[in-house]
C-alpha positions as CSV (number, residue, x, y, z in Angstrom):
1,M,42.2,16.9,-58.6
2,S,41.0,14.5,-61.3
3,G,39.5,12.2,-58.7
4,L,37.8,15.2,-57.0
5,I,36.2,16.4,-60.2
6,K,35.0,12.9,-61.1
7,S,33.6,12.6,-57.6
8,S,31.8,15.9,-57.9
9,L,30.3,15.0,-61.3
10,A,29.2,11.6,-59.8
11,R,27.5,13.4,-57.0
12,K,25.7,15.7,-59.4
13,F,24.6,12.8,-61.5
14,V,23.3,10.9,-58.5
15,M,21.4,13.9,-57.3
16,A,20.0,14.6,-60.8
17,L,18.9,10.9,-61.2
18,S,17.3,10.8,-57.7
19,G,15.6,14.2,-58.5
20,L,14.1,12.9,-61.7
21,F,12.9,9.8,-59.8
22,L,11.2,12.0,-57.3
23,V,9.6,14.1,-60.0
24,F,8.1,10.9,-61.5
25,F,6.7,10.1,-58.1
26,L,5.4,13.6,-57.7
27,L,3.4,13.2,-60.9
28,Q,2.1,9.8,-59.9
29,H,1.1,11.3,-56.5
30,F,-0.7,14.2,-58.1
31,T,-2.6,11.9,-60.4
32,I,-4.0,10.0,-57.5
33,N,-4.6,13.0,-55.3
34,I,-6.5,15.0,-58.0
35,T,-9.1,12.2,-58.0
36,S,-10.0,13.1,-54.4
37,V,-11.6,16.2,-55.9
38,V,-13.1,14.9,-59.1
39,A,-13.8,11.2,-58.3
40,P,-13.7,10.3,-54.6
41,D,-14.6,6.6,-55.3
42,T,-11.6,6.3,-57.6
43,F,-9.4,8.0,-55.0
44,N,-10.5,5.4,-52.4
45,S,-9.9,2.6,-54.8
46,W,-6.4,3.7,-55.8
47,S,-5.4,4.7,-52.3
48,H,-6.5,1.3,-51.0
49,F,-4.4,-0.4,-53.7
50,M,-1.3,1.6,-52.9
51,G,-1.8,1.0,-49.2
52,Y,-2.1,-2.8,-49.3
53,N,-0.3,-3.9,-52.5
54,P,2.8,-5.8,-51.3
55,V,4.9,-4.6,-54.2
56,V,4.1,-1.0,-53.4
57,Q,4.5,-1.4,-49.7
58,Y,7.6,-3.6,-49.5
59,I,9.6,-2.6,-52.6
60,L,8.5,0.7,-54.1
61,Q,7.9,2.5,-50.8
62,P,11.4,1.7,-49.4
63,V,12.9,2.7,-52.8
64,L,11.0,6.0,-52.6
65,I,12.3,6.7,-49.1
66,A,15.8,5.9,-50.2
67,G,15.5,8.3,-53.2
68,V,14.4,11.1,-50.9
69,I,17.3,10.5,-48.5
70,I,19.9,10.2,-51.3
71,H,18.6,13.4,-53.0
72,F,18.8,15.6,-50.0
73,I,22.1,14.2,-48.7
74,M,23.7,14.9,-52.1
75,G,22.1,18.3,-52.1
76,F,23.7,19.2,-48.7
77,I,27.1,17.8,-49.8
78,L,27.1,19.7,-53.1
79,E,26.0,22.9,-51.3
80,I,28.9,22.6,-48.8
81,Q,31.3,21.9,-51.7
82,N,30.1,24.9,-53.7
83,R,30.4,27.2,-50.7
84,N,33.9,26.0,-50.0
85,A,34.8,26.5,-53.7
86,R,33.5,30.1,-53.7
87,G,35.2,31.0,-50.5
88,V,32.8,33.8,-49.9
89,S,29.1,34.1,-50.4
90,Y,27.5,36.5,-52.9
91,V,27.2,39.9,-51.3
92,K,24.1,40.8,-53.3
93,Y,22.4,39.9,-56.5
94,K,23.9,41.7,-59.6
95,G,21.8,40.5,-62.4
96,S,23.7,38.3,-64.8
97,A,26.9,38.6,-62.7
98,N,25.6,36.0,-60.3
99,A,23.5,32.9,-60.7
100,P,19.7,33.4,-60.5
101,W,18.2,33.7,-57.0
102,V,16.4,30.4,-57.3
103,S,19.7,28.6,-58.2
104,R,21.6,30.3,-55.3
105,N,19.0,29.3,-52.8
106,M,18.2,25.8,-53.7
107,I,19.4,24.6,-50.3
108,Y,16.8,26.7,-48.5
109,S,13.8,25.8,-50.7
110,G,15.0,22.2,-50.3
111,L,15.0,22.4,-46.5
112,V,11.5,23.8,-46.5
113,V,10.4,21.0,-48.9
114,L,12.1,18.5,-46.6
115,A,10.3,19.9,-43.6
116,F,7.0,19.7,-45.5
117,L,7.7,16.1,-46.4
118,G,8.1,15.5,-42.7
119,L,4.6,17.0,-42.0
120,H,3.1,15.1,-44.9
121,M,4.6,11.8,-43.7
122,Y,3.2,12.5,-40.2
123,D,-0.3,13.4,-41.6
124,F,-0.6,10.4,-43.9
125,W,2.1,7.8,-43.7
126,V,2.3,7.6,-39.9
127,H,-1.4,7.6,-39.7
128,E,-1.6,4.7,-42.2
129,M,1.1,2.7,-40.3
130,S,-0.8,3.3,-37.0
131,Y,-4.1,2.2,-38.6
132,K,-2.7,-1.0,-40.0
133,Y,0.0,-2.1,-37.7
134,V,-0.5,-0.4,-34.3
135,Q,-4.3,-0.3,-34.0
136,G,-4.7,-3.4,-36.2
137,L,-7.9,-2.1,-37.7
138,A,-9.7,-4.0,-40.5
139,E,-9.4,-3.0,-44.1
140,D,-11.8,-0.3,-45.2
141,P,-11.5,0.7,-48.9
142,T,-13.8,3.6,-48.4
143,R,-12.0,5.5,-45.6
144,Y,-9.3,7.4,-47.6
145,H,-11.3,10.3,-49.0
146,E,-12.8,11.3,-45.7
147,E,-9.4,11.0,-43.9
148,T,-7.8,13.2,-46.5
149,V,-10.5,15.9,-46.4
150,V,-10.4,15.9,-42.5
151,K,-6.6,16.7,-42.7
152,F,-7.3,20.0,-44.5
153,E,-10.0,21.3,-42.1
154,P,-7.6,23.3,-40.0
155,F,-6.8,26.6,-41.7
156,W,-3.2,26.6,-40.5
157,R,-2.4,23.2,-42.0
158,T,-3.9,24.3,-45.4
159,V,-1.7,27.4,-45.3
160,I,1.4,25.4,-44.6
161,Y,0.6,23.1,-47.5
162,V,0.0,25.9,-50.0
163,V,3.2,27.8,-49.0
164,S,5.2,24.6,-49.2
165,F,3.8,23.9,-52.7
166,A,4.9,27.4,-53.7
167,L,8.4,26.7,-52.5
168,L,8.3,23.3,-54.2
169,A,7.6,25.2,-57.5
170,L,10.7,27.3,-57.0
171,H,12.8,24.3,-56.2
172,L,11.5,22.5,-59.3
173,W,11.9,25.6,-61.5
174,H,15.6,25.3,-61.3
175,G,16.2,21.7,-60.2
176,F,14.1,19.9,-62.8
177,A,15.7,21.5,-65.8
178,S,19.2,21.2,-64.2
179,S,18.7,17.5,-63.7
180,F,18.8,16.9,-67.4
181,Q,21.9,19.2,-67.8
182,S,23.7,17.3,-65.0
183,M,23.0,14.0,-66.8
184,G,24.5,15.4,-70.1
185,V,21.4,15.9,-72.1
186,N,22.2,18.6,-74.6
187,N,20.7,18.1,-78.0
188,K,17.9,19.5,-80.3
189,Y,15.3,18.6,-77.7
190,T,17.0,20.7,-74.9
191,A,14.8,23.8,-75.5
192,A,11.6,21.7,-75.5
193,I,12.7,19.9,-72.3
194,K,13.4,23.2,-70.6
195,T,10.0,24.5,-71.6
196,F,8.3,21.3,-70.3
197,T,10.1,21.4,-67.0
198,K,9.1,25.1,-66.4
199,I,5.4,24.3,-67.2
200,F,5.5,21.2,-64.9
201,S,7.2,23.2,-62.1
202,V,4.2,25.6,-62.1
203,V,1.2,23.5,-63.0
204,I,1.8,20.5,-60.6
205,P,2.4,22.6,-57.4
206,I,-0.6,24.8,-58.3
207,G,-2.6,21.6,-58.7
208,F,-1.6,20.4,-55.3
209,A,-2.4,23.7,-53.7
210,I,-5.9,23.7,-55.4
211,I,-6.5,20.2,-53.9
212,A,-5.6,21.4,-50.4
213,I,-7.8,24.6,-50.7
214,Y,-10.7,22.7,-52.2
215,H,-10.8,20.2,-49.3
216,H,-10.5,23.0,-46.8
217,L,-13.5,24.8,-48.3
218,N,-15.5,21.7,-48.7
219,P,-15.3,19.9,-45.3
220,I,-17.3,16.7,-44.7
221,T,-20.3,17.2,-42.5
222,H,-22.2,14.5,-40.8
């Protein structure tokens, strides 16, 4: 039993650590993407750097992919472990008698976020790999802004992105704060950390949604 407990704690720690890593990436991703609205030339410059810098491409990118895989695998394992430990699922929500709805449904919001990541990878990463390695096209530091705007021209794709960001907000609302708890952070800064994570969980997904809607409403015309 001692070994099982330690193993469970280790899984929670790994999931929390990978989650915090992905939150850091999310912030970095948002910082770059918001420039597509306020400074297209800056967006092109930063995107070109990220797309051709060898450290980013051959070290940081594989680390990011590994972080995503580890986080979701740990999430599935812990969900199965928790369900087996409970024996039965909650019949209905009874206020404080059960965990909050967001907490009890992290697996579902996580699955939607994972599906969204698949669409996002297809829209941008697969396109980038095709541009550079399949089609073998020459470097064009000015292409990124137009390519991004074009992706949001279809109404259905914009809706999917906005809904996915809403579910990402729900996932972060519980998961971000819980990551610190799982890593043993419990001191005088705990309340401030919790407040920060709640604000982050709302502001960043809304910011991403605004970017998608803005580009949908402002298509590039030739």
